[in-house]
mmCIF entry with sequence, helices, sheets and N, C-alpha, C, O atoms, coordinates in Angstrom:
data_MODEL
# 
_entry.id   MODEL 
# 
_entity.id                         1 
_entity.type                       polymer 
_entity.pdbx_number_of_molecules   1 
# 
_entity_poly.entity_id                      1 
_entity_poly.type                           'polypeptide(L)' 
_entity_poly.nstd_linkage                   no 
_entity_poly.nstd_monomer                   no 
_entity_poly.pdbx_seq_one_letter_code       MSQDNMIKMECTVCKTTTHHSRKNKKVIKERLELSKYCNKCKKNTPHKETK 
_entity_poly.pdbx_seq_one_letter_code_can   MSQDNMIKMECTVCKTTTHHSRKNKKVIKERLELSKYCNKCKKNTPHKETK 
_entity_poly.pdbx_strand_id                 A 
# 
loop_
_entity_poly_seq.entity_id 
_entity_poly_seq.num 
_entity_poly_seq.mon_id 
_entity_poly_seq.hetero 
1 1  MET n 
1 2  SER n 
1 3  GLN n 
1 4  ASP n 
1 5  ASN n 
1 6  MET n 
1 7  ILE n 
1 8  LYS n 
1 9  MET n 
1 10 GLU n 
1 11 CYS n 
1 12 THR n 
1 13 VAL n 
1 14 CYS n 
1 15 LYS n 
1 16 THR n 
1 17 THR n 
1 18 THR n 
1 19 HIS n 
1 20 HIS n 
1 21 SER n 
1 22 ARG n 
1 23 LYS n 
1 24 ASN n 
1 25 LYS n 
1 26 LYS n 
1 27 VAL n 
1 28 ILE n 
1 29 LYS n 
1 30 GLU n 
1 31 ARG n 
1 32 LEU n 
1 33 GLU n 
1 34 LEU n 
1 35 SER n 
1 36 LYS n 
1 37 TYR n 
1 38 CYS n 
1 39 ASN n 
1 40 LYS n 
1 41 CYS n 
1 42 LYS n 
1 43 LYS n 
1 44 ASN n 
1 45 THR n 
1 46 PRO n 
1 47 HIS n 
1 48 LYS n 
1 49 GLU n 
1 50 THR n 
1 51 LYS n 
# 
_struct_asym.id          A 
_struct_asym.entity_id   1 
# 
_struct_conf.conf_type_id            HELX_P 
_struct_conf.id                      HELX_P1 
_struct_conf.pdbx_PDB_helix_id       AA1 
_struct_conf.beg_label_comp_id       GLN 
_struct_conf.beg_label_asym_id       A 
_struct_conf.beg_label_seq_id        3 
_struct_conf.pdbx_beg_PDB_ins_code   ? 
_struct_conf.end_label_comp_id       ASN 
_struct_conf.end_label_asym_id       A 
_struct_conf.end_label_seq_id        5 
_struct_conf.pdbx_end_PDB_ins_code   ? 
_struct_conf.beg_auth_comp_id        GLN 
_struct_conf.beg_auth_asym_id        A 
_struct_conf.beg_auth_seq_id         3 
_struct_conf.end_auth_comp_id        ASN 
_struct_conf.end_auth_asym_id        A 
_struct_conf.end_auth_seq_id         5 
_struct_conf.pdbx_PDB_helix_class    5 
_struct_conf.details                 ? 
_struct_conf.pdbx_PDB_helix_length   3 
# 
_struct_conf_type.id          HELX_P 
_struct_conf_type.criteria    ? 
_struct_conf_type.reference   ? 
# 
_struct_sheet.id               AA1 
_struct_sheet.type             ? 
_struct_sheet.number_strands   4 
_struct_sheet.details          ? 
# 
loop_
_struct_sheet_order.sheet_id 
_struct_sheet_order.range_id_1 
_struct_sheet_order.range_id_2 
_struct_sheet_order.offset 
_struct_sheet_order.sense 
AA1 1 2 ? anti-parallel 
AA1 2 3 ? anti-parallel 
AA1 3 4 ? anti-parallel 
# 
loop_
_struct_sheet_range.sheet_id 
_struct_sheet_range.id 
_struct_sheet_range.beg_label_comp_id 
_struct_sheet_range.beg_label_asym_id 
_struct_sheet_range.beg_label_seq_id 
_struct_sheet_range.pdbx_beg_PDB_ins_code 
_struct_sheet_range.end_label_comp_id 
_struct_sheet_range.end_label_asym_id 
_struct_sheet_range.end_label_seq_id 
_struct_sheet_range.pdbx_end_PDB_ins_code 
_struct_sheet_range.beg_auth_comp_id 
_struct_sheet_range.beg_auth_asym_id 
_struct_sheet_range.beg_auth_seq_id 
_struct_sheet_range.end_auth_comp_id 
_struct_sheet_range.end_auth_asym_id 
_struct_sheet_range.end_auth_seq_id 
AA1 1 THR A 17 ? ARG A 22 ? THR A 17 ARG A 22 
AA1 2 MET A 6  ? CYS A 11 ? MET A 6  CYS A 11 
AA1 3 LYS A 43 ? THR A 50 ? LYS A 43 THR A 50 
AA1 4 GLU A 33 ? CYS A 38 ? GLU A 33 CYS A 38 
# 
loop_
_atom_site.group_PDB 
_atom_site.id 
_atom_site.type_symbol 
_atom_site.label_atom_id 
_atom_site.label_alt_id 
_atom_site.label_comp_id 
_atom_site.label_asym_id 
_atom_site.label_entity_id 
_atom_site.label_seq_id 
_atom_site.pdbx_PDB_ins_code 
_atom_site.Cartn_x 
_atom_site.Cartn_y 
_atom_site.Cartn_z 
_atom_site.occupancy 
_atom_site.B_iso_or_equiv 
_atom_site.pdbx_formal_charge 
_atom_site.auth_seq_id 
_atom_site.auth_comp_id 
_atom_site.auth_asym_id 
_atom_site.auth_atom_id 
_atom_site.pdbx_PDB_model_num 
ATOM 1   N N  . MET A 1 1  ? 105.689 123.126 113.218 1.00 0.00 ? 1  MET A N  1 
ATOM 2   C CA . MET A 1 1  ? 106.791 123.606 114.068 1.00 0.00 ? 1  MET A CA 1 
ATOM 3   C C  . MET A 1 1  ? 107.366 124.842 113.448 1.00 0.00 ? 1  MET A C  1 
ATOM 4   O O  . MET A 1 1  ? 107.614 124.876 112.243 1.00 0.00 ? 1  MET A O  1 
ATOM 5   N N  . SER A 1 2  ? 107.585 125.868 114.252 1.00 0.00 ? 2  SER A N  1 
ATOM 6   C CA . SER A 1 2  ? 108.080 127.113 113.703 1.00 0.00 ? 2  SER A CA 1 
ATOM 7   C C  . SER A 1 2  ? 109.576 127.041 113.466 1.00 0.00 ? 2  SER A C  1 
ATOM 8   O O  . SER A 1 2  ? 110.321 126.483 114.272 1.00 0.00 ? 2  SER A O  1 
ATOM 9   N N  . GLN A 1 3  ? 110.008 127.617 112.342 1.00 0.00 ? 3  GLN A N  1 
ATOM 10  C CA . GLN A 1 3  ? 111.420 127.602 111.954 1.00 0.00 ? 3  GLN A CA 1 
ATOM 11  C C  . GLN A 1 3  ? 112.239 128.511 112.860 1.00 0.00 ? 3  GLN A C  1 
ATOM 12  O O  . GLN A 1 3  ? 113.456 128.349 112.951 1.00 0.00 ? 3  GLN A O  1 
ATOM 13  N N  . ASP A 1 4  ? 111.607 129.451 113.522 1.00 0.00 ? 4  ASP A N  1 
ATOM 14  C CA . ASP A 1 4  ? 112.339 130.354 114.443 1.00 0.00 ? 4  ASP A CA 1 
ATOM 15  C C  . ASP A 1 4  ? 112.899 129.653 115.654 1.00 0.00 ? 4  ASP A C  1 
ATOM 16  O O  . ASP A 1 4  ? 113.884 130.109 116.236 1.00 0.00 ? 4  ASP A O  1 
ATOM 17  N N  . ASN A 1 5  ? 112.282 128.541 116.049 1.00 0.00 ? 5  ASN A N  1 
ATOM 18  C CA . ASN A 1 5  ? 112.719 127.838 117.286 1.00 0.00 ? 5  ASN A CA 1 
ATOM 19  C C  . ASN A 1 5  ? 113.643 126.700 116.943 1.00 0.00 ? 5  ASN A C  1 
ATOM 20  O O  . ASN A 1 5  ? 114.171 126.061 117.853 1.00 0.00 ? 5  ASN A O  1 
ATOM 21  N N  . MET A 1 6  ? 113.873 126.405 115.652 1.00 0.00 ? 6  MET A N  1 
ATOM 22  C CA . MET A 1 6  ? 114.714 125.280 115.234 1.00 0.00 ? 6  MET A CA 1 
ATOM 23  C C  . MET A 1 6  ? 116.204 125.698 115.341 1.00 0.00 ? 6  MET A C  1 
ATOM 24  O O  . MET A 1 6  ? 116.607 126.813 115.009 1.00 0.00 ? 6  MET A O  1 
ATOM 25  N N  . ILE A 1 7  ? 116.975 124.721 115.825 1.00 0.00 ? 7  ILE A N  1 
ATOM 26  C CA . ILE A 1 7  ? 118.431 124.928 115.906 1.00 0.00 ? 7  ILE A CA 1 
ATOM 27  C C  . ILE A 1 7  ? 119.147 123.694 115.364 1.00 0.00 ? 7  ILE A C  1 
ATOM 28  O O  . ILE A 1 7  ? 118.575 122.604 115.372 1.00 0.00 ? 7  ILE A O  1 
ATOM 29  N N  . LYS A 1 8  ? 120.360 123.839 114.902 1.00 0.00 ? 8  LYS A N  1 
ATOM 30  C CA . LYS A 1 8  ? 121.161 122.738 114.404 1.00 0.00 ? 8  LYS A CA 1 
ATOM 31  C C  . LYS A 1 8  ? 122.191 122.377 115.489 1.00 0.00 ? 8  LYS A C  1 
ATOM 32  O O  . LYS A 1 8  ? 122.745 123.250 116.156 1.00 0.00 ? 8  LYS A O  1 
ATOM 33  N N  . MET A 1 9  ? 122.422 121.098 115.641 1.00 0.00 ? 9  MET A N  1 
ATOM 34  C CA . MET A 1 9  ? 123.426 120.644 116.630 1.00 0.00 ? 9  MET A CA 1 
ATOM 35  C C  . MET A 1 9  ? 124.584 120.033 115.856 1.00 0.00 ? 9  MET A C  1 
ATOM 36  O O  . MET A 1 9  ? 124.377 119.163 115.010 1.00 0.00 ? 9  MET A O  1 
ATOM 37  N N  . GLU A 1 10 ? 125.798 120.481 116.142 1.00 0.00 ? 10 GLU A N  1 
ATOM 38  C CA . GLU A 1 10 ? 126.976 120.040 115.471 1.00 0.00 ? 10 GLU A CA 1 
ATOM 39  C C  . GLU A 1 10 ? 127.901 119.287 116.426 1.00 0.00 ? 10 GLU A C  1 
ATOM 40  O O  . GLU A 1 10 ? 128.127 119.705 117.562 1.00 0.00 ? 10 GLU A O  1 
ATOM 41  N N  . CYS A 1 11 ? 128.422 118.180 115.939 1.00 0.00 ? 11 CYS A N  1 
ATOM 42  C CA . CYS A 1 11 ? 129.333 117.374 116.755 1.00 0.00 ? 11 CYS A CA 1 
ATOM 43  C C  . CYS A 1 11 ? 130.648 118.100 116.944 1.00 0.00 ? 11 CYS A C  1 
ATOM 44  O O  . CYS A 1 11 ? 131.221 118.608 115.980 1.00 0.00 ? 11 CYS A O  1 
ATOM 45  N N  . THR A 1 12 ? 131.131 118.156 118.171 1.00 0.00 ? 12 THR A N  1 
ATOM 46  C CA . THR A 1 12 ? 132.391 118.884 118.454 1.00 0.00 ? 12 THR A CA 1 
ATOM 47  C C  . THR A 1 12 ? 133.615 118.049 118.057 1.00 0.00 ? 12 THR A C  1 
ATOM 48  O O  . THR A 1 12 ? 134.720 118.589 117.996 1.00 0.00 ? 12 THR A O  1 
ATOM 49  N N  . VAL A 1 13 ? 133.454 116.790 117.796 1.00 0.00 ? 13 VAL A N  1 
ATOM 50  C CA . VAL A 1 13 ? 134.566 115.951 117.432 1.00 0.00 ? 13 VAL A CA 1 
ATOM 51  C C  . VAL A 1 13 ? 134.802 115.937 115.943 1.00 0.00 ? 13 VAL A C  1 
ATOM 52  O O  . VAL A 1 13 ? 135.904 116.232 115.481 1.00 0.00 ? 13 VAL A O  1 
ATOM 53  N N  . CYS A 1 14 ? 133.765 115.594 115.178 1.00 0.00 ? 14 CYS A N  1 
ATOM 54  C CA . CYS A 1 14 ? 133.918 115.442 113.717 1.00 0.00 ? 14 CYS A CA 1 
ATOM 55  C C  . CYS A 1 14 ? 133.299 116.644 112.933 1.00 0.00 ? 14 CYS A C  1 
ATOM 56  O O  . CYS A 1 14 ? 133.400 116.701 111.708 1.00 0.00 ? 14 CYS A O  1 
ATOM 57  N N  . LYS A 1 15 ? 132.678 117.570 113.638 1.00 0.00 ? 15 LYS A N  1 
ATOM 58  C CA . LYS A 1 15 ? 132.146 118.833 113.015 1.00 0.00 ? 15 LYS A CA 1 
ATOM 59  C C  . LYS A 1 15 ? 131.055 118.618 112.003 1.00 0.00 ? 15 LYS A C  1 
ATOM 60  O O  . LYS A 1 15 ? 130.887 119.424 111.087 1.00 0.00 ? 15 LYS A O  1 
ATOM 61  N N  . THR A 1 16 ? 130.309 117.542 112.152 1.00 0.00 ? 16 THR A N  1 
ATOM 62  C CA . THR A 1 16 ? 129.145 117.363 111.225 1.00 0.00 ? 16 THR A CA 1 
ATOM 63  C C  . THR A 1 16 ? 127.851 117.723 111.974 1.00 0.00 ? 16 THR A C  1 
ATOM 64  O O  . THR A 1 16 ? 127.732 117.557 113.187 1.00 0.00 ? 16 THR A O  1 
ATOM 65  N N  . THR A 1 17 ? 126.911 118.215 111.199 1.00 0.00 ? 17 THR A N  1 
ATOM 66  C CA . THR A 1 17 ? 125.572 118.536 111.761 1.00 0.00 ? 17 THR A CA 1 
ATOM 67  C C  . THR A 1 17 ? 124.713 117.320 111.651 1.00 0.00 ? 17 THR A C  1 
ATOM 68  O O  . THR A 1 17 ? 124.322 116.900 110.562 1.00 0.00 ? 17 THR A O  1 
ATOM 69  N N  . THR A 1 18 ? 124.418 116.749 112.817 1.00 0.00 ? 18 THR A N  1 
ATOM 70  C CA . THR A 1 18 ? 123.723 115.460 112.797 1.00 0.00 ? 18 THR A CA 1 
ATOM 71  C C  . THR A 1 18 ? 122.363 115.536 113.454 1.00 0.00 ? 18 THR A C  1 
ATOM 72  O O  . THR A 1 18 ? 121.550 114.633 113.258 1.00 0.00 ? 18 THR A O  1 
ATOM 73  N N  . HIS A 1 19 ? 122.073 116.590 114.238 1.00 0.00 ? 19 HIS A N  1 
ATOM 74  C CA . HIS A 1 19 ? 120.774 116.665 114.925 1.00 0.00 ? 19 HIS A CA 1 
ATOM 75  C C  . HIS A 1 19 ? 120.157 118.028 114.743 1.00 0.00 ? 19 HIS A C  1 
ATOM 76  O O  . HIS A 1 19 ? 120.850 119.024 114.540 1.00 0.00 ? 19 HIS A O  1 
ATOM 77  N N  . HIS A 1 20 ? 118.841 118.057 114.819 1.00 0.00 ? 20 HIS A N  1 
ATOM 78  C CA . HIS A 1 20 ? 118.062 119.299 114.854 1.00 0.00 ? 20 HIS A CA 1 
ATOM 79  C C  . HIS A 1 20 ? 117.240 119.243 116.141 1.00 0.00 ? 20 HIS A C  1 
ATOM 80  O O  . HIS A 1 20 ? 116.787 118.181 116.568 1.00 0.00 ? 20 HIS A O  1 
ATOM 81  N N  . SER A 1 21 ? 117.068 120.391 116.729 1.00 0.00 ? 21 SER A N  1 
ATOM 82  C CA . SER A 1 21 ? 116.301 120.505 117.927 1.00 0.00 ? 21 SER A CA 1 
ATOM 83  C C  . SER A 1 21 ? 115.620 121.874 117.944 1.00 0.00 ? 21 SER A C  1 
ATOM 84  O O  . SER A 1 21 ? 115.729 122.646 116.991 1.00 0.00 ? 21 SER A O  1 
ATOM 85  N N  . ARG A 1 22 ? 114.910 122.163 119.051 1.00 0.00 ? 22 ARG A N  1 
ATOM 86  C CA . ARG A 1 22 ? 114.313 123.457 119.174 1.00 0.00 ? 22 ARG A CA 1 
ATOM 87  C C  . ARG A 1 22 ? 114.487 123.976 120.588 1.00 0.00 ? 22 ARG A C  1 
ATOM 88  O O  . ARG A 1 22 ? 114.655 123.205 121.533 1.00 0.00 ? 22 ARG A O  1 
ATOM 89  N N  . LYS A 1 23 ? 114.444 125.274 120.718 1.00 0.00 ? 23 LYS A N  1 
ATOM 90  C CA . LYS A 1 23 ? 114.582 125.899 122.035 1.00 0.00 ? 23 LYS A CA 1 
ATOM 91  C C  . LYS A 1 23 ? 113.803 127.178 122.028 1.00 0.00 ? 23 LYS A C  1 
ATOM 92  O O  . LYS A 1 23 ? 113.499 127.741 120.977 1.00 0.00 ? 23 LYS A O  1 
ATOM 93  N N  . ASN A 1 24 ? 113.482 127.631 123.225 1.00 0.00 ? 24 ASN A N  1 
ATOM 94  C CA . ASN A 1 24 ? 112.807 128.898 123.359 1.00 0.00 ? 24 ASN A CA 1 
ATOM 95  C C  . ASN A 1 24 ? 113.910 129.974 123.475 1.00 0.00 ? 24 ASN A C  1 
ATOM 96  O O  . ASN A 1 24 ? 114.576 130.089 124.503 1.00 0.00 ? 24 ASN A O  1 
ATOM 97  N N  . LYS A 1 25 ? 114.080 130.746 122.405 1.00 0.00 ? 25 LYS A N  1 
ATOM 98  C CA . LYS A 1 25 ? 115.162 131.716 122.343 1.00 0.00 ? 25 LYS A CA 1 
ATOM 99  C C  . LYS A 1 25 ? 114.932 132.956 123.234 1.00 0.00 ? 25 LYS A C  1 
ATOM 100 O O  . LYS A 1 25 ? 115.853 133.738 123.466 1.00 0.00 ? 25 LYS A O  1 
ATOM 101 N N  . LYS A 1 26 ? 113.717 133.118 123.716 1.00 0.00 ? 26 LYS A N  1 
ATOM 102 C CA . LYS A 1 26 ? 113.449 134.245 124.604 1.00 0.00 ? 26 LYS A CA 1 
ATOM 103 C C  . LYS A 1 26 ? 113.889 133.920 126.030 1.00 0.00 ? 26 LYS A C  1 
ATOM 104 O O  . LYS A 1 26 ? 114.251 134.816 126.791 1.00 0.00 ? 26 LYS A O  1 
ATOM 105 N N  . VAL A 1 27 ? 113.857 132.670 126.378 1.00 0.00 ? 27 VAL A N  1 
ATOM 106 C CA . VAL A 1 27 ? 114.221 132.243 127.754 1.00 0.00 ? 27 VAL A CA 1 
ATOM 107 C C  . VAL A 1 27 ? 115.723 131.887 127.830 1.00 0.00 ? 27 VAL A C  1 
ATOM 108 O O  . VAL A 1 27 ? 116.427 132.335 128.735 1.00 0.00 ? 27 VAL A O  1 
ATOM 109 N N  . ILE A 1 28 ? 116.193 131.085 126.878 1.00 0.00 ? 28 ILE A N  1 
ATOM 110 C CA . ILE A 1 28 ? 117.594 130.631 126.844 1.00 0.00 ? 28 ILE A CA 1 
ATOM 111 C C  . ILE A 1 28 ? 118.337 131.476 125.843 1.00 0.00 ? 28 ILE A C  1 
ATOM 112 O O  . ILE A 1 28 ? 118.113 131.361 124.638 1.00 0.00 ? 28 ILE A O  1 
ATOM 113 N N  . LYS A 1 29 ? 119.222 132.327 126.332 1.00 0.00 ? 29 LYS A N  1 
ATOM 114 C CA . LYS A 1 29 ? 119.987 133.219 125.450 1.00 0.00 ? 29 LYS A CA 1 
ATOM 115 C C  . LYS A 1 29 ? 121.316 132.552 124.958 1.00 0.00 ? 29 LYS A C  1 
ATOM 116 O O  . LYS A 1 29 ? 121.717 132.752 123.812 1.00 0.00 ? 29 LYS A O  1 
ATOM 117 N N  . GLU A 1 30 ? 121.965 131.789 125.806 1.00 0.00 ? 30 GLU A N  1 
ATOM 118 C CA . GLU A 1 30 ? 123.241 131.189 125.406 1.00 0.00 ? 30 GLU A CA 1 
ATOM 119 C C  . GLU A 1 30 ? 123.022 129.948 124.531 1.00 0.00 ? 30 GLU A C  1 
ATOM 120 O O  . GLU A 1 30 ? 121.917 129.417 124.419 1.00 0.00 ? 30 GLU A O  1 
ATOM 121 N N  . ARG A 1 31 ? 124.129 129.516 123.918 1.00 0.00 ? 31 ARG A N  1 
ATOM 122 C CA . ARG A 1 31 ? 124.053 128.355 123.040 1.00 0.00 ? 31 ARG A CA 1 
ATOM 123 C C  . ARG A 1 31 ? 124.015 127.060 123.855 1.00 0.00 ? 31 ARG A C  1 
ATOM 124 O O  . ARG A 1 31 ? 124.653 126.939 124.900 1.00 0.00 ? 31 ARG A O  1 
ATOM 125 N N  . LEU A 1 32 ? 123.249 126.105 123.344 1.00 0.00 ? 32 LEU A N  1 
ATOM 126 C CA . LEU A 1 32 ? 123.129 124.822 123.979 1.00 0.00 ? 32 LEU A CA 1 
ATOM 127 C C  . LEU A 1 32 ? 124.341 123.942 123.732 1.00 0.00 ? 32 LEU A C  1 
ATOM 128 O O  . LEU A 1 32 ? 124.999 124.049 122.698 1.00 0.00 ? 32 LEU A O  1 
ATOM 129 N N  . GLU A 1 33 ? 124.627 123.077 124.684 1.00 0.00 ? 33 GLU A N  1 
ATOM 130 C CA . GLU A 1 33 ? 125.615 122.039 124.484 1.00 0.00 ? 33 GLU A CA 1 
ATOM 131 C C  . GLU A 1 33 ? 125.080 120.784 125.167 1.00 0.00 ? 33 GLU A C  1 
ATOM 132 O O  . GLU A 1 33 ? 124.919 120.739 126.387 1.00 0.00 ? 33 GLU A O  1 
ATOM 133 N N  . LEU A 1 34 ? 124.812 119.780 124.360 1.00 0.00 ? 34 LEU A N  1 
ATOM 134 C CA . LEU A 1 34 ? 124.224 118.545 124.876 1.00 0.00 ? 34 LEU A CA 1 
ATOM 135 C C  . LEU A 1 34 ? 125.028 117.315 124.378 1.00 0.00 ? 34 LEU A C  1 
ATOM 136 O O  . LEU A 1 34 ? 125.662 117.368 123.324 1.00 0.00 ? 34 LEU A O  1 
ATOM 137 N N  . SER A 1 35 ? 124.990 116.248 125.128 1.00 0.00 ? 35 SER A N  1 
ATOM 138 C CA . SER A 1 35 ? 125.595 115.004 124.750 1.00 0.00 ? 35 SER A CA 1 
ATOM 139 C C  . SER A 1 35 ? 124.617 114.236 123.889 1.00 0.00 ? 35 SER A C  1 
ATOM 140 O O  . SER A 1 35 ? 123.541 113.876 124.367 1.00 0.00 ? 35 SER A O  1 
ATOM 141 N N  . LYS A 1 36 ? 124.952 113.973 122.637 1.00 0.00 ? 36 LYS A N  1 
ATOM 142 C CA . LYS A 1 36 ? 124.106 113.258 121.748 1.00 0.00 ? 36 LYS A CA 1 
ATOM 143 C C  . LYS A 1 36 ? 124.928 112.179 121.005 1.00 0.00 ? 36 LYS A C  1 
ATOM 144 O O  . LYS A 1 36 ? 126.158 112.217 120.988 1.00 0.00 ? 36 LYS A O  1 
ATOM 145 N N  . TYR A 1 37 ? 124.208 111.218 120.392 1.00 0.00 ? 37 TYR A N  1 
ATOM 146 C CA . TYR A 1 37 ? 124.829 110.170 119.584 1.00 0.00 ? 37 TYR A CA 1 
ATOM 147 C C  . TYR A 1 37 ? 125.145 110.713 118.213 1.00 0.00 ? 37 TYR A C  1 
ATOM 148 O O  . TYR A 1 37 ? 124.291 111.289 117.539 1.00 0.00 ? 37 TYR A O  1 
ATOM 149 N N  . CYS A 1 38 ? 126.417 110.515 117.800 1.00 0.00 ? 38 CYS A N  1 
ATOM 150 C CA . CYS A 1 38 ? 126.828 110.906 116.460 1.00 0.00 ? 38 CYS A CA 1 
ATOM 151 C C  . CYS A 1 38 ? 126.953 109.669 115.611 1.00 0.00 ? 38 CYS A C  1 
ATOM 152 O O  . CYS A 1 38 ? 127.627 108.717 116.006 1.00 0.00 ? 38 CYS A O  1 
ATOM 153 N N  . ASN A 1 39 ? 126.314 109.655 114.443 1.00 0.00 ? 39 ASN A N  1 
ATOM 154 C CA . ASN A 1 39 ? 126.347 108.545 113.560 1.00 0.00 ? 39 ASN A CA 1 
ATOM 155 C C  . ASN A 1 39 ? 127.731 108.357 112.907 1.00 0.00 ? 39 ASN A C  1 
ATOM 156 O O  . ASN A 1 39 ? 128.133 107.229 112.623 1.00 0.00 ? 39 ASN A O  1 
ATOM 157 N N  . LYS A 1 40 ? 128.419 109.408 112.683 1.00 0.00 ? 40 LYS A N  1 
ATOM 158 C CA . LYS A 1 40 ? 129.699 109.343 112.037 1.00 0.00 ? 40 LYS A CA 1 
ATOM 159 C C  . LYS A 1 40 ? 130.735 108.867 113.042 1.00 0.00 ? 40 LYS A C  1 
ATOM 160 O O  . LYS A 1 40 ? 131.572 108.044 112.673 1.00 0.00 ? 40 LYS A O  1 
ATOM 161 N N  . CYS A 1 41 ? 130.735 109.322 114.270 1.00 0.00 ? 41 CYS A N  1 
ATOM 162 C CA . CYS A 1 41 ? 131.720 108.880 115.269 1.00 0.00 ? 41 CYS A CA 1 
ATOM 163 C C  . CYS A 1 41 ? 131.326 107.573 115.935 1.00 0.00 ? 41 CYS A C  1 
ATOM 164 O O  . CYS A 1 41 ? 132.174 106.917 116.541 1.00 0.00 ? 41 CYS A O  1 
ATOM 165 N N  . LYS A 1 42 ? 130.066 107.178 115.840 1.00 0.00 ? 42 LYS A N  1 
ATOM 166 C CA . LYS A 1 42 ? 129.533 105.941 116.423 1.00 0.00 ? 42 LYS A CA 1 
ATOM 167 C C  . LYS A 1 42 ? 129.618 105.936 117.971 1.00 0.00 ? 42 LYS A C  1 
ATOM 168 O O  . LYS A 1 42 ? 129.822 104.887 118.583 1.00 0.00 ? 42 LYS A O  1 
ATOM 169 N N  . LYS A 1 43 ? 129.462 107.096 118.572 1.00 0.00 ? 43 LYS A N  1 
ATOM 170 C CA . LYS A 1 43 ? 129.465 107.172 120.040 1.00 0.00 ? 43 LYS A CA 1 
ATOM 171 C C  . LYS A 1 43 ? 128.766 108.464 120.481 1.00 0.00 ? 43 LYS A C  1 
ATOM 172 O O  . LYS A 1 43 ? 128.420 109.316 119.663 1.00 0.00 ? 43 LYS A O  1 
ATOM 173 N N  . ASN A 1 44 ? 128.574 108.579 121.787 1.00 0.00 ? 44 ASN A N  1 
ATOM 174 C CA . ASN A 1 44 ? 128.007 109.817 122.339 1.00 0.00 ? 44 ASN A CA 1 
ATOM 175 C C  . ASN A 1 44 ? 129.089 110.852 122.417 1.00 0.00 ? 44 ASN A C  1 
ATOM 176 O O  . ASN A 1 44 ? 130.164 110.606 122.965 1.00 0.00 ? 44 ASN A O  1 
ATOM 177 N N  . THR A 1 45 ? 128.812 111.992 121.878 1.00 0.00 ? 45 THR A N  1 
ATOM 178 C CA . THR A 1 45 ? 129.804 113.113 121.895 1.00 0.00 ? 45 THR A CA 1 
ATOM 179 C C  . THR A 1 45 ? 129.082 114.379 122.229 1.00 0.00 ? 45 THR A C  1 
ATOM 180 O O  . THR A 1 45 ? 127.864 114.438 122.061 1.00 0.00 ? 45 THR A O  1 
ATOM 181 N N  . PRO A 1 46 ? 129.776 115.416 122.703 1.00 0.00 ? 46 PRO A N  1 
ATOM 182 C CA . PRO A 1 46 ? 129.130 116.720 122.942 1.00 0.00 ? 46 PRO A CA 1 
ATOM 183 C C  . PRO A 1 46 ? 128.736 117.382 121.645 1.00 0.00 ? 46 PRO A C  1 
ATOM 184 O O  . PRO A 1 46 ? 129.516 117.411 120.693 1.00 0.00 ? 46 PRO A O  1 
ATOM 185 N N  . HIS A 1 47 ? 127.559 117.903 121.602 1.00 0.00 ? 47 HIS A N  1 
ATOM 186 C CA . HIS A 1 47 ? 127.080 118.627 120.409 1.00 0.00 ? 47 HIS A CA 1 
ATOM 187 C C  . HIS A 1 47 ? 126.767 120.040 120.831 1.00 0.00 ? 47 HIS A C  1 
ATOM 188 O O  . HIS A 1 47 ? 126.120 120.271 121.852 1.00 0.00 ? 47 HIS A O  1 
ATOM 189 N N  . LYS A 1 48 ? 127.242 121.002 120.020 1.00 0.00 ? 48 LYS A N  1 
ATOM 190 C CA . LYS A 1 48 ? 126.947 122.407 120.271 1.00 0.00 ? 48 LYS A CA 1 
ATOM 191 C C  . LYS A 1 48 ? 125.989 122.970 119.232 1.00 0.00 ? 48 LYS A C  1 
ATOM 192 O O  . LYS A 1 48 ? 125.900 122.483 118.105 1.00 0.00 ? 48 LYS A O  1 
ATOM 193 N N  . GLU A 1 49 ? 125.302 123.971 119.630 1.00 0.00 ? 49 GLU A N  1 
ATOM 194 C CA . GLU A 1 49 ? 124.349 124.652 118.757 1.00 0.00 ? 49 GLU A CA 1 
ATOM 195 C C  . GLU A 1 49 ? 125.126 125.494 117.756 1.00 0.00 ? 49 GLU A C  1 
ATOM 196 O O  . GLU A 1 49 ? 126.098 126.165 118.104 1.00 0.00 ? 49 GLU A O  1 
ATOM 197 N N  . THR A 1 50 ? 124.680 125.447 116.506 1.00 0.00 ? 50 THR A N  1 
ATOM 198 C CA . THR A 1 50 ? 125.310 126.268 115.480 1.00 0.00 ? 50 THR A CA 1 
ATOM 199 C C  . THR A 1 50 ? 124.309 127.321 114.974 1.00 0.00 ? 50 THR A C  1 
ATOM 200 O O  . THR A 1 50 ? 123.159 127.339 115.413 1.00 0.00 ? 50 THR A O  1 
ATOM 201 N N  . LYS A 1 51 ? 124.720 128.157 114.096 1.00 0.00 ? 51 LYS A N  1 
ATOM 202 C CA . LYS A 1 51 ? 123.845 129.183 113.539 1.00 0.00 ? 51 LYS A CA 1 
ATOM 203 C C  . LYS A 1 51 ? 122.853 128.569 112.569 1.00 0.00 ? 51 LYS A C  1 
ATOM 204 O O  . LYS A 1 51 ? 122.029 129.281 111.995 1.00 0.00 ? 51 LYS A O  1 
# 
């Protein structure tokens, strides 16, 4: 897997980086925001893409 396509997902509630994902940066220019499970919060929370 190429490191250029990898992104980190940060929980918007507790601000921890809990997930890694990938995206096509040529097609999707804006930052992703997905609902994912946070281990620290113990529930589904919105996660935003970080640098």
